[in-house]
mmCIF file as Biopython writes it, N, C-alpha, C and O atoms, coordinates in Angstrom:
data_model
#
loop_
_atom_site.group_PDB
_atom_site.id
_atom_site.type_symbol
_atom_site.label_atom_id
_atom_site.label_alt_id
_atom_site.label_comp_id
_atom_site.label_asym_id
_atom_site.label_entity_id
_atom_site.label_seq_id
_atom_site.pdbx_PDB_ins_code
_atom_site.Cartn_x
_atom_site.Cartn_y
_atom_site.Cartn_z
_atom_site.occupancy
_atom_site.B_iso_or_equiv
_atom_site.auth_seq_id
_atom_site.auth_asym_id
_atom_site.pdbx_PDB_model_num
ATOM 1   N N  . UNK A ? 1  ? 48.568 94.199  138.773 1.0 0.0 1  A 1 
ATOM 2   C CA . UNK A ? 1  ? 48.204 94.926  138.209 1.0 0.0 1  A 1 
ATOM 3   C C  . UNK A ? 1  ? 48.084 96.118  139.250 1.0 0.0 1  A 1 
ATOM 4   O O  . UNK A ? 1  ? 48.015 96.058  140.478 1.0 0.0 1  A 1 
ATOM 5   N N  . UNK A ? 2  ? 48.079 97.211  138.412 1.0 0.0 2  A 1 
ATOM 6   C CA . UNK A ? 2  ? 47.916 98.510  139.452 1.0 0.0 2  A 1 
ATOM 7   C C  . UNK A ? 2  ? 47.780 99.451  138.168 1.0 0.0 2  A 1 
ATOM 8   O O  . UNK A ? 2  ? 48.290 99.549  137.052 1.0 0.0 2  A 1 
ATOM 9   N N  . UNK A ? 3  ? 46.407 100.353 139.268 1.0 0.0 3  A 1 
ATOM 10  C CA . UNK A ? 3  ? 45.528 101.085 138.309 1.0 0.0 3  A 1 
ATOM 11  C C  . UNK A ? 3  ? 44.880 102.541 138.473 1.0 0.0 3  A 1 
ATOM 12  O O  . UNK A ? 3  ? 45.162 102.815 139.640 1.0 0.0 3  A 1 
ATOM 13  N N  . UNK A ? 4  ? 44.355 103.340 138.086 1.0 0.0 4  A 1 
ATOM 14  C CA . UNK A ? 4  ? 43.489 104.280 138.782 1.0 0.0 4  A 1 
ATOM 15  C C  . UNK A ? 4  ? 42.387 104.472 138.279 1.0 0.0 4  A 1 
ATOM 16  O O  . UNK A ? 4  ? 41.971 104.017 137.213 1.0 0.0 4  A 1 
ATOM 17  N N  . UNK A ? 5  ? 41.634 105.443 139.328 1.0 0.0 5  A 1 
ATOM 18  C CA . UNK A ? 5  ? 40.269 105.641 138.574 1.0 0.0 5  A 1 
ATOM 19  C C  . UNK A ? 5  ? 40.446 106.766 138.066 1.0 0.0 5  A 1 
ATOM 20  O O  . UNK A ? 5  ? 40.818 106.949 136.907 1.0 0.0 5  A 1 
ATOM 21  N N  . UNK A ? 6  ? 40.073 108.064 139.294 1.0 0.0 6  A 1 
ATOM 22  C CA . UNK A ? 6  ? 39.913 109.541 138.499 1.0 0.0 6  A 1 
ATOM 23  C C  . UNK A ? 6  ? 40.486 110.219 139.016 1.0 0.0 6  A 1 
ATOM 24  O O  . UNK A ? 6  ? 40.116 111.371 139.243 1.0 0.0 6  A 1 
ATOM 25  N N  . UNK A ? 7  ? 41.866 109.607 139.470 1.0 0.0 7  A 1 
ATOM 26  C CA . UNK A ? 7  ? 42.616 110.798 140.713 1.0 0.0 7  A 1 
ATOM 27  C C  . UNK A ? 7  ? 43.882 111.485 139.305 1.0 0.0 7  A 1 
ATOM 28  O O  . UNK A ? 7  ? 44.240 111.164 138.172 1.0 0.0 7  A 1 
ATOM 29  N N  . UNK A ? 8  ? 44.115 112.388 140.156 1.0 0.0 8  A 1 
ATOM 30  C CA . UNK A ? 8  ? 44.976 113.425 139.202 1.0 0.0 8  A 1 
ATOM 31  C C  . UNK A ? 8  ? 46.435 113.022 139.047 1.0 0.0 8  A 1 
ATOM 32  O O  . UNK A ? 8  ? 46.845 111.929 139.438 1.0 0.0 8  A 1 
ATOM 33  N N  . UNK A ? 9  ? 46.957 113.640 138.655 1.0 0.0 9  A 1 
ATOM 34  C CA . UNK A ? 9  ? 48.658 113.602 138.005 1.0 0.0 9  A 1 
ATOM 35  C C  . UNK A ? 9  ? 49.385 112.749 140.080 1.0 0.0 9  A 1 
ATOM 36  O O  . UNK A ? 9  ? 50.033 111.764 140.436 1.0 0.0 9  A 1 
ATOM 37  N N  . UNK A ? 10 ? 48.777 113.813 140.698 1.0 0.0 10 A 1 
ATOM 38  C CA . UNK A ? 10 ? 49.586 113.775 142.029 1.0 0.0 10 A 1 
ATOM 39  C C  . UNK A ? 10 ? 49.465 112.007 142.325 1.0 0.0 10 A 1 
ATOM 40  O O  . UNK A ? 10 ? 50.271 111.271 142.894 1.0 0.0 10 A 1 
ATOM 41  N N  . UNK A ? 11 ? 48.393 111.749 141.818 1.0 0.0 11 A 1 
ATOM 42  C CA . UNK A ? 11 ? 48.356 110.156 143.267 1.0 0.0 11 A 1 
ATOM 43  C C  . UNK A ? 11 ? 48.969 109.382 142.036 1.0 0.0 11 A 1 
ATOM 44  O O  . UNK A ? 11 ? 49.810 108.492 142.157 1.0 0.0 11 A 1 
ATOM 45  N N  . UNK A ? 12 ? 48.379 109.886 140.670 1.0 0.0 12 A 1 
ATOM 46  C CA . UNK A ? 12 ? 49.079 108.656 139.700 1.0 0.0 12 A 1 
ATOM 47  C C  . UNK A ? 12 ? 50.518 108.225 139.764 1.0 0.0 12 A 1 
ATOM 48  O O  . UNK A ? 12 ? 51.033 107.108 139.818 1.0 0.0 12 A 1 
ATOM 49  N N  . UNK A ? 13 ? 51.328 110.210 139.727 1.0 0.0 13 A 1 
ATOM 50  C CA . UNK A ? 13 ? 52.341 109.938 139.835 1.0 0.0 13 A 1 
ATOM 51  C C  . UNK A ? 13 ? 52.730 109.091 140.844 1.0 0.0 13 A 1 
ATOM 52  O O  . UNK A ? 13 ? 53.457 108.176 140.458 1.0 0.0 13 A 1 
ATOM 53  N N  . UNK A ? 14 ? 52.469 109.111 142.032 1.0 0.0 14 A 1 
ATOM 54  C CA . UNK A ? 14 ? 53.142 108.167 143.443 1.0 0.0 14 A 1 
ATOM 55  C C  . UNK A ? 14 ? 52.731 106.943 142.687 1.0 0.0 14 A 1 
ATOM 56  O O  . UNK A ? 14 ? 53.708 106.263 143.000 1.0 0.0 14 A 1 
ATOM 57  N N  . UNK A ? 15 ? 52.038 106.172 141.948 1.0 0.0 15 A 1 
ATOM 58  C CA . UNK A ? 15 ? 51.748 105.028 141.446 1.0 0.0 15 A 1 
ATOM 59  C C  . UNK A ? 15 ? 52.442 104.759 140.614 1.0 0.0 15 A 1 
ATOM 60  O O  . UNK A ? 15 ? 52.479 103.573 140.285 1.0 0.0 15 A 1 
ATOM 61  N N  . UNK A ? 16 ? 52.864 105.241 140.265 1.0 0.0 16 A 1 
ATOM 62  C CA . UNK A ? 16 ? 53.851 105.102 138.392 1.0 0.0 16 A 1 
ATOM 63  C C  . UNK A ? 16 ? 55.786 105.181 139.286 1.0 0.0 16 A 1 
ATOM 64  O O  . UNK A ? 16 ? 56.683 104.397 138.975 1.0 0.0 16 A 1 
ATOM 65  N N  . UNK A ? 17 ? 55.908 106.092 140.144 1.0 0.0 17 A 1 
ATOM 66  C CA . UNK A ? 17 ? 56.968 105.842 140.835 1.0 0.0 17 A 1 
ATOM 67  C C  . UNK A ? 17 ? 57.361 104.310 141.549 1.0 0.0 17 A 1 
ATOM 68  O O  . UNK A ? 17 ? 58.363 103.596 141.506 1.0 0.0 17 A 1 
ATOM 69  N N  . UNK A ? 18 ? 55.706 104.180 142.384 1.0 0.0 18 A 1 
ATOM 70  C CA . UNK A ? 18 ? 55.908 102.244 143.001 1.0 0.0 18 A 1 
ATOM 71  C C  . UNK A ? 18 ? 56.259 101.925 141.869 1.0 0.0 18 A 1 
ATOM 72  O O  . UNK A ? 18 ? 57.450 101.971 141.561 1.0 0.0 18 A 1 
ATOM 73  N N  . UNK A ? 19 ? 55.443 101.588 141.127 1.0 0.0 19 A 1 
ATOM 74  C CA . UNK A ? 19 ? 55.737 100.625 139.355 1.0 0.0 19 A 1 
ATOM 75  C C  . UNK A ? 19 ? 57.234 100.357 139.446 1.0 0.0 19 A 1 
ATOM 76  O O  . UNK A ? 19 ? 57.863 99.320  139.656 1.0 0.0 19 A 1 
ATOM 77  N N  . UNK A ? 20 ? 57.657 101.783 139.194 1.0 0.0 20 A 1 
ATOM 78  C CA . UNK A ? 20 ? 59.095 101.444 138.651 1.0 0.0 20 A 1 
ATOM 79  C C  . UNK A ? 20 ? 60.330 101.223 140.049 1.0 0.0 20 A 1 
ATOM 80  O O  . UNK A ? 20 ? 61.549 101.057 140.019 1.0 0.0 20 A 1 
ATOM 81  N N  . UNK A ? 21 ? 59.565 101.296 140.938 1.0 0.0 21 A 1 
ATOM 82  C CA . UNK A ? 21 ? 60.591 100.650 142.367 1.0 0.0 21 A 1 
ATOM 83  C C  . UNK A ? 21 ? 60.516 99.675  142.361 1.0 0.0 21 A 1 
ATOM 84  O O  . UNK A ? 21 ? 61.481 98.976  142.053 1.0 0.0 21 A 1 
ATOM 85  N N  . UNK A ? 22 ? 59.159 99.090  142.749 1.0 0.0 22 A 1 
ATOM 86  C CA . UNK A ? 22 ? 59.426 97.692  142.563 1.0 0.0 22 A 1 
ATOM 87  C C  . UNK A ? 22 ? 58.889 96.223  141.584 1.0 0.0 22 A 1 
ATOM 88  O O  . UNK A ? 22 ? 58.993 95.026  141.852 1.0 0.0 22 A 1 
ATOM 89  N N  . UNK A ? 23 ? 58.413 96.787  140.618 1.0 0.0 23 A 1 
ATOM 90  C CA . UNK A ? 23 ? 58.964 96.325  139.099 1.0 0.0 23 A 1 
ATOM 91  C C  . UNK A ? 23 ? 57.650 94.759  139.407 1.0 0.0 23 A 1 
ATOM 92  O O  . UNK A ? 23 ? 56.901 94.813  140.383 1.0 0.0 23 A 1 
ATOM 93  N N  . UNK A ? 24 ? 57.610 93.712  138.570 1.0 0.0 24 A 1 
ATOM 94  C CA . UNK A ? 24 ? 56.982 93.213  138.868 1.0 0.0 24 A 1 
ATOM 95  C C  . UNK A ? 24 ? 55.449 93.371  138.608 1.0 0.0 24 A 1 
ATOM 96  O O  . UNK A ? 24 ? 54.664 92.542  139.070 1.0 0.0 24 A 1 
ATOM 97  N N  . UNK A ? 25 ? 54.975 94.561  137.782 1.0 0.0 25 A 1 
ATOM 98  C CA . UNK A ? 25 ? 53.563 94.345  137.093 1.0 0.0 25 A 1 
ATOM 99  C C  . UNK A ? 25 ? 53.254 94.084  136.810 1.0 0.0 25 A 1 
ATOM 100 O O  . UNK A ? 25 ? 53.756 94.775  135.924 1.0 0.0 25 A 1 
ATOM 101 N N  . UNK A ? 26 ? 52.340 93.274  136.161 1.0 0.0 26 A 1 
ATOM 102 C CA . UNK A ? 26 ? 51.814 92.548  134.496 1.0 0.0 26 A 1 
ATOM 103 C C  . UNK A ? 26 ? 51.326 93.910  133.743 1.0 0.0 26 A 1 
ATOM 104 O O  . UNK A ? 26 ? 51.800 94.572  132.819 1.0 0.0 26 A 1 
ATOM 105 N N  . UNK A ? 27 ? 50.339 94.009  134.433 1.0 0.0 27 A 1 
ATOM 106 C CA . UNK A ? 27 ? 49.634 96.103  133.643 1.0 0.0 27 A 1 
ATOM 107 C C  . UNK A ? 27 ? 49.749 97.029  134.619 1.0 0.0 27 A 1 
ATOM 108 O O  . UNK A ? 27 ? 49.797 96.667  135.795 1.0 0.0 27 A 1 
ATOM 109 N N  . UNK A ? 28 ? 49.799 98.161  134.316 1.0 0.0 28 A 1 
ATOM 110 C CA . UNK A ? 28 ? 49.703 99.156  134.484 1.0 0.0 28 A 1 
ATOM 111 C C  . UNK A ? 28 ? 49.245 99.974  133.804 1.0 0.0 28 A 1 
ATOM 112 O O  . UNK A ? 28 ? 49.610 100.299 132.675 1.0 0.0 28 A 1 
ATOM 113 N N  . UNK A ? 29 ? 48.130 100.518 134.627 1.0 0.0 29 A 1 
ATOM 114 C CA . UNK A ? 29 ? 46.942 101.220 134.066 1.0 0.0 29 A 1 
ATOM 115 C C  . UNK A ? 29 ? 46.416 102.390 134.618 1.0 0.0 29 A 1 
ATOM 116 O O  . UNK A ? 29 ? 45.313 102.571 135.135 1.0 0.0 29 A 1 
ATOM 117 N N  . UNK A ? 30 ? 47.753 103.498 134.366 1.0 0.0 30 A 1 
ATOM 118 C CA . UNK A ? 30 ? 47.997 105.061 134.888 1.0 0.0 30 A 1 
ATOM 119 C C  . UNK A ? 30 ? 47.840 106.207 133.239 1.0 0.0 30 A 1 
ATOM 120 O O  . UNK A ? 30 ? 48.704 106.754 132.554 1.0 0.0 30 A 1 
ATOM 121 N N  . UNK A ? 31 ? 46.428 106.166 133.143 1.0 0.0 31 A 1 
ATOM 122 C CA . UNK A ? 31 ? 46.040 107.244 132.099 1.0 0.0 31 A 1 
ATOM 123 C C  . UNK A ? 31 ? 44.804 108.155 132.382 1.0 0.0 31 A 1 
ATOM 124 O O  . UNK A ? 31 ? 44.219 109.049 131.770 1.0 0.0 31 A 1 
ATOM 125 N N  . UNK A ? 32 ? 44.681 107.571 133.496 1.0 0.0 32 A 1 
ATOM 126 C CA . UNK A ? 32 ? 43.952 108.731 134.405 1.0 0.0 32 A 1 
ATOM 127 C C  . UNK A ? 32 ? 43.721 110.330 133.783 1.0 0.0 32 A 1 
ATOM 128 O O  . UNK A ? 32 ? 42.796 110.841 133.151 1.0 0.0 32 A 1 
ATOM 129 N N  . UNK A ? 33 ? 44.870 110.782 134.226 1.0 0.0 33 A 1 
ATOM 130 C CA . UNK A ? 33 ? 45.223 112.453 134.133 1.0 0.0 33 A 1 
ATOM 131 C C  . UNK A ? 33 ? 44.690 112.723 132.804 1.0 0.0 33 A 1 
ATOM 132 O O  . UNK A ? 33 ? 44.018 113.740 132.639 1.0 0.0 33 A 1 
ATOM 133 N N  . UNK A ? 34 ? 44.900 111.979 131.905 1.0 0.0 34 A 1 
ATOM 134 C CA . UNK A ? 34 ? 44.589 111.997 130.733 1.0 0.0 34 A 1 
ATOM 135 C C  . UNK A ? 34 ? 43.020 112.589 129.964 1.0 0.0 34 A 1 
ATOM 136 O O  . UNK A ? 34 ? 42.736 113.225 128.948 1.0 0.0 34 A 1 
ATOM 137 N N  . UNK A ? 35 ? 42.296 111.992 131.053 1.0 0.0 35 A 1 
ATOM 138 C CA . UNK A ? 35 ? 40.649 111.908 131.165 1.0 0.0 35 A 1 
ATOM 139 C C  . UNK A ? 35 ? 40.414 113.054 131.896 1.0 0.0 35 A 1 
ATOM 140 O O  . UNK A ? 35 ? 39.188 113.092 131.989 1.0 0.0 35 A 1 
ATOM 141 N N  . UNK A ? 36 ? 40.681 113.608 132.228 1.0 0.0 36 A 1 
ATOM 142 C CA . UNK A ? 36 ? 40.417 115.059 133.484 1.0 0.0 36 A 1 
ATOM 143 C C  . UNK A ? 36 ? 40.413 115.675 132.394 1.0 0.0 36 A 1 
ATOM 144 O O  . UNK A ? 36 ? 41.145 115.369 131.453 1.0 0.0 36 A 1 
ATOM 145 N N  . UNK A ? 37 ? 39.390 116.847 132.382 1.0 0.0 37 A 1 
ATOM 146 C CA . UNK A ? 37 ? 38.860 118.138 131.565 1.0 0.0 37 A 1 
ATOM 147 C C  . UNK A ? 37 ? 40.129 118.936 132.457 1.0 0.0 37 A 1 
ATOM 148 O O  . UNK A ? 37 ? 40.604 119.763 131.678 1.0 0.0 37 A 1 
ATOM 149 N N  . UNK A ? 38 ? 40.768 118.997 133.630 1.0 0.0 38 A 1 
ATOM 150 C CA . UNK A ? 38 ? 41.317 120.179 134.103 1.0 0.0 38 A 1 
ATOM 151 C C  . UNK A ? 38 ? 42.107 119.266 135.295 1.0 0.0 38 A 1 
ATOM 152 O O  . UNK A ? 38 ? 41.400 118.565 136.018 1.0 0.0 38 A 1 
ATOM 153 N N  . UNK A ? 39 ? 43.405 119.275 135.473 1.0 0.0 39 A 1 
ATOM 154 C CA . UNK A ? 39 ? 44.093 118.694 136.755 1.0 0.0 39 A 1 
ATOM 155 C C  . UNK A ? 39 ? 45.286 119.878 137.016 1.0 0.0 39 A 1 
ATOM 156 O O  . UNK A ? 39 ? 45.816 120.610 136.180 1.0 0.0 39 A 1 
ATOM 157 N N  . UNK A ? 40 ? 45.487 119.807 138.324 1.0 0.0 40 A 1 
ATOM 158 C CA . UNK A ? 40 ? 45.949 121.064 138.814 1.0 0.0 40 A 1 
ATOM 159 C C  . UNK A ? 40 ? 47.047 120.857 138.800 1.0 0.0 40 A 1 
ATOM 160 O O  . UNK A ? 40 ? 47.640 121.933 138.878 1.0 0.0 40 A 1 
ATOM 161 N N  . UNK A ? 41 ? 47.858 119.863 138.730 1.0 0.0 41 A 1 
ATOM 162 C CA . UNK A ? 41 ? 49.175 119.663 138.906 1.0 0.0 41 A 1 
ATOM 163 C C  . UNK A ? 41 ? 50.007 119.384 137.381 1.0 0.0 41 A 1 
ATOM 164 O O  . UNK A ? 41 ? 49.585 119.505 136.231 1.0 0.0 41 A 1 
ATOM 165 N N  . UNK A ? 42 ? 51.059 119.058 137.784 1.0 0.0 42 A 1 
ATOM 166 C CA . UNK A ? 42 ? 51.685 119.331 136.201 1.0 0.0 42 A 1 
ATOM 167 C C  . UNK A ? 42 ? 52.983 117.696 136.256 1.0 0.0 42 A 1 
ATOM 168 O O  . UNK A ? 42 ? 52.789 116.803 137.082 1.0 0.0 42 A 1 
ATOM 169 N N  . UNK A ? 43 ? 54.054 117.642 135.350 1.0 0.0 43 A 1 
ATOM 170 C CA . UNK A ? 43 ? 54.897 116.795 135.864 1.0 0.0 43 A 1 
ATOM 171 C C  . UNK A ? 43 ? 54.130 115.860 136.581 1.0 0.0 43 A 1 
ATOM 172 O O  . UNK A ? 43 ? 52.950 115.644 136.855 1.0 0.0 43 A 1 
ATOM 173 N N  . UNK A ? 44 ? 55.649 115.215 136.854 1.0 0.0 44 A 1 
ATOM 174 C CA . UNK A ? 44 ? 55.526 114.095 137.561 1.0 0.0 44 A 1 
ATOM 175 C C  . UNK A ? 44 ? 56.446 112.493 137.008 1.0 0.0 44 A 1 
ATOM 176 O O  . UNK A ? 44 ? 57.388 111.941 137.576 1.0 0.0 44 A 1 
ATOM 177 N N  . UNK A ? 45 ? 55.655 112.050 135.587 1.0 0.0 45 A 1 
ATOM 178 C CA . UNK A ? 45 ? 55.582 111.685 134.645 1.0 0.0 45 A 1 
ATOM 179 C C  . UNK A ? 45 ? 55.258 111.177 133.117 1.0 0.0 45 A 1 
ATOM 180 O O  . UNK A ? 45 ? 54.162 111.350 132.582 1.0 0.0 45 A 1 
ATOM 181 N N  . UNK A ? 46 ? 56.259 110.593 132.560 1.0 0.0 46 A 1 
ATOM 182 C CA . UNK A ? 46 ? 55.640 111.072 130.913 1.0 0.0 46 A 1 
ATOM 183 C C  . UNK A ? 46 ? 55.232 109.634 130.980 1.0 0.0 46 A 1 
ATOM 184 O O  . UNK A ? 46 ? 55.609 108.730 131.726 1.0 0.0 46 A 1 
ATOM 185 N N  . UNK A ? 47 ? 54.116 109.667 129.732 1.0 0.0 47 A 1 
ATOM 186 C CA . UNK A ? 47 ? 53.505 108.602 129.123 1.0 0.0 47 A 1 
ATOM 187 C C  . UNK A ? 47 ? 53.445 108.593 127.616 1.0 0.0 47 A 1 
ATOM 188 O O  . UNK A ? 47 ? 52.722 109.342 126.959 1.0 0.0 47 A 1 
ATOM 189 N N  . UNK A ? 48 ? 54.088 107.879 127.227 1.0 0.0 48 A 1 
ATOM 190 C CA . UNK A ? 48 ? 53.880 107.806 125.739 1.0 0.0 48 A 1 
ATOM 191 C C  . UNK A ? 48 ? 54.206 106.282 125.125 1.0 0.0 48 A 1 
ATOM 192 O O  . UNK A ? 48 ? 55.241 105.670 125.388 1.0 0.0 48 A 1 
ATOM 193 N N  . UNK A ? 49 ? 53.229 105.820 124.334 1.0 0.0 49 A 1 
ATOM 194 C CA . UNK A ? 49 ? 52.986 104.843 123.843 1.0 0.0 49 A 1 
ATOM 195 C C  . UNK A ? 49 ? 52.583 103.626 124.823 1.0 0.0 49 A 1 
ATOM 196 O O  . UNK A ? 49 ? 52.608 102.503 124.320 1.0 0.0 49 A 1 
ATOM 197 N N  . UNK A ? 50 ? 52.280 103.728 125.937 1.0 0.0 50 A 1 
ATOM 198 C CA . UNK A ? 50 ? 52.172 103.071 126.836 1.0 0.0 50 A 1 
ATOM 199 C C  . UNK A ? 50 ? 53.314 103.184 127.845 1.0 0.0 50 A 1 
ATOM 200 O O  . UNK A ? 50 ? 52.876 102.810 128.932 1.0 0.0 50 A 1 
ATOM 201 N N  . UNK A ? 51 ? 54.038 103.387 127.896 1.0 0.0 51 A 1 
ATOM 202 C CA . UNK A ? 51 ? 55.333 103.252 128.274 1.0 0.0 51 A 1 
ATOM 203 C C  . UNK A ? 51 ? 55.374 105.012 129.299 1.0 0.0 51 A 1 
ATOM 204 O O  . UNK A ? 51 ? 55.504 106.222 129.114 1.0 0.0 51 A 1 
ATOM 205 N N  . UNK A ? 52 ? 55.144 103.927 130.457 1.0 0.0 52 A 1 
ATOM 206 C CA . UNK A ? 52 ? 55.310 105.381 131.881 1.0 0.0 52 A 1 
ATOM 207 C C  . UNK A ? 52 ? 57.128 106.011 132.601 1.0 0.0 52 A 1 
ATOM 208 O O  . UNK A ? 52 ? 57.782 105.589 133.556 1.0 0.0 52 A 1 
ATOM 209 N N  . UNK A ? 53 ? 57.352 106.905 131.812 1.0 0.0 53 A 1 
ATOM 210 C CA . UNK A ? 53 ? 58.853 107.008 132.434 1.0 0.0 53 A 1 
ATOM 211 C C  . UNK A ? 53 ? 59.056 108.231 133.570 1.0 0.0 53 A 1 
ATOM 212 O O  . UNK A ? 53 ? 58.522 109.331 133.425 1.0 0.0 53 A 1 
ATOM 213 N N  . UNK A ? 54 ? 59.793 107.930 134.571 1.0 0.0 54 A 1 
ATOM 214 C CA . UNK A ? 54 ? 60.031 108.595 135.242 1.0 0.0 54 A 1 
ATOM 215 C C  . UNK A ? 54 ? 61.305 108.774 135.524 1.0 0.0 54 A 1 
ATOM 216 O O  . UNK A ? 54 ? 61.821 108.888 136.636 1.0 0.0 54 A 1 
ATOM 217 N N  . UNK A ? 55 ? 61.842 108.797 134.388 1.0 0.0 55 A 1 
ATOM 218 C CA . UNK A ? 55 ? 63.621 109.116 134.024 1.0 0.0 55 A 1 
ATOM 219 C C  . UNK A ? 55 ? 63.826 110.608 134.869 1.0 0.0 55 A 1 
ATOM 220 O O  . UNK A ? 55 ? 64.764 110.973 135.577 1.0 0.0 55 A 1 
ATOM 221 N N  . UNK A ? 56 ? 62.459 111.360 134.468 1.0 0.0 56 A 1 
ATOM 222 C CA . UNK A ? 56 ? 63.138 113.046 134.209 1.0 0.0 56 A 1 
ATOM 223 C C  . UNK A ? 56 ? 62.950 113.772 135.411 1.0 0.0 56 A 1 
ATOM 224 O O  . UNK A ? 56 ? 63.001 114.981 135.635 1.0 0.0 56 A 1 
ATOM 225 N N  . UNK A ? 57 ? 62.640 112.433 136.411 1.0 0.0 57 A 1 
ATOM 226 C CA . UNK A ? 57 ? 62.466 113.383 137.600 1.0 0.0 57 A 1 
ATOM 227 C C  . UNK A ? 57 ? 62.932 113.637 138.485 1.0 0.0 57 A 1 
ATOM 228 O O  . UNK A ? 57 ? 62.865 112.848 139.428 1.0 0.0 57 A 1 
ATOM 229 N N  . UNK A ? 58 ? 63.703 114.987 138.625 1.0 0.0 58 A 1 
ATOM 230 C CA . UNK A ? 58 ? 64.398 115.608 139.750 1.0 0.0 58 A 1 
ATOM 231 C C  . UNK A ? 58 ? 64.375 114.770 141.038 1.0 0.0 58 A 1 
ATOM 232 O O  . UNK A ? 58 ? 65.236 113.935 141.314 1.0 0.0 58 A 1 
ATOM 233 N N  . UNK A ? 59 ? 63.072 115.136 141.969 1.0 0.0 59 A 1 
ATOM 234 C CA . UNK A ? 59 ? 63.218 114.884 143.270 1.0 0.0 59 A 1 
ATOM 235 C C  . UNK A ? 59 ? 61.820 115.117 143.292 1.0 0.0 59 A 1 
ATOM 236 O O  . UNK A ? 59 ? 61.057 115.851 142.664 1.0 0.0 59 A 1 
ATOM 237 N N  . UNK A ? 60 ? 61.674 114.055 144.442 1.0 0.0 60 A 1 
ATOM 238 C CA . UNK A ? 60 ? 60.063 113.656 144.946 1.0 0.0 60 A 1 
ATOM 239 C C  . UNK A ? 60 ? 59.462 112.865 143.548 1.0 0.0 60 A 1 
ATOM 240 O O  . UNK A ? 60 ? 60.018 112.018 142.849 1.0 0.0 60 A 1 
ATOM 241 N N  . UNK A ? 61 ? 58.004 113.527 143.413 1.0 0.0 61 A 1 
ATOM 242 C CA . UNK A ? 61 ? 57.544 112.703 142.661 1.0 0.0 61 A 1 
ATOM 243 C C  . UNK A ? 61 ? 57.536 113.714 141.729 1.0 0.0 61 A 1 
ATOM 244 O O  . UNK A ? 61 ? 56.850 113.214 140.838 1.0 0.0 61 A 1 
ATOM 245 N N  . UNK A ? 62 ? 57.953 115.159 141.236 1.0 0.0 62 A 1 
ATOM 246 C CA . UNK A ? 62 ? 58.085 115.756 140.525 1.0 0.0 62 A 1 
ATOM 247 C C  . UNK A ? 62 ? 56.849 116.406 140.040 1.0 0.0 62 A 1 
ATOM 248 O O  . UNK A ? 62 ? 56.929 117.008 138.969 1.0 0.0 62 A 1 
ATOM 249 N N  . UNK A ? 63 ? 55.834 116.379 140.600 1.0 0.0 63 A 1 
ATOM 250 C CA . UNK A ? 63 ? 54.650 117.444 140.918 1.0 0.0 63 A 1 
ATOM 251 C C  . UNK A ? 63 ? 54.992 118.987 140.450 1.0 0.0 63 A 1 
ATOM 252 O O  . UNK A ? 63 ? 55.797 119.859 140.777 1.0 0.0 63 A 1 
ATOM 253 N N  . UNK A ? 64 ? 54.198 118.868 139.743 1.0 0.0 64 A 1 
ATOM 254 C CA . UNK A ? 64 ? 54.198 120.921 140.093 1.0 0.0 64 A 1 
ATOM 255 C C  . UNK A ? 64 ? 52.797 121.527 140.345 1.0 0.0 64 A 1 
ATOM 256 O O  . UNK A ? 64 ? 52.033 120.664 139.913 1.0 0.0 64 A 1 
ATOM 257 N N  . UNK A ? 65 ? 52.090 122.510 140.795 1.0 0.0 65 A 1 
ATOM 258 C CA . UNK A ? 65 ? 50.984 123.187 140.659 1.0 0.0 65 A 1 
ATOM 259 C C  . UNK A ? 65 ? 50.799 123.621 139.704 1.0 0.0 65 A 1 
ATOM 260 O O  . UNK A ? 65 ? 51.833 124.015 139.166 1.0 0.0 65 A 1 
ATOM 261 N N  . UNK A ? 66 ? 49.490 123.843 138.881 1.0 0.0 66 A 1 
ATOM 262 C CA . UNK A ? 66 ? 49.515 124.808 137.743 1.0 0.0 66 A 1 
ATOM 263 C C  . UNK A ? 66 ? 48.769 125.903 138.542 1.0 0.0 66 A 1 
ATOM 264 O O  . UNK A ? 66 ? 48.518 126.988 138.017 1.0 0.0 66 A 1 
#
């Protein structure tokens, strides 16, 4: 399992890339940016219906500062 507590999109994006690169995780809980009132970052990965998608990232973690 891999998860996050209350990290911003920057940290969870790094974790999403780790999961995509290594695989082998039975449970992935990286939804904490959705719980933040304000996240200073945008981009990184896309999450829809429980699926984390990093295929749209062009370079690095794909994070931008808001």
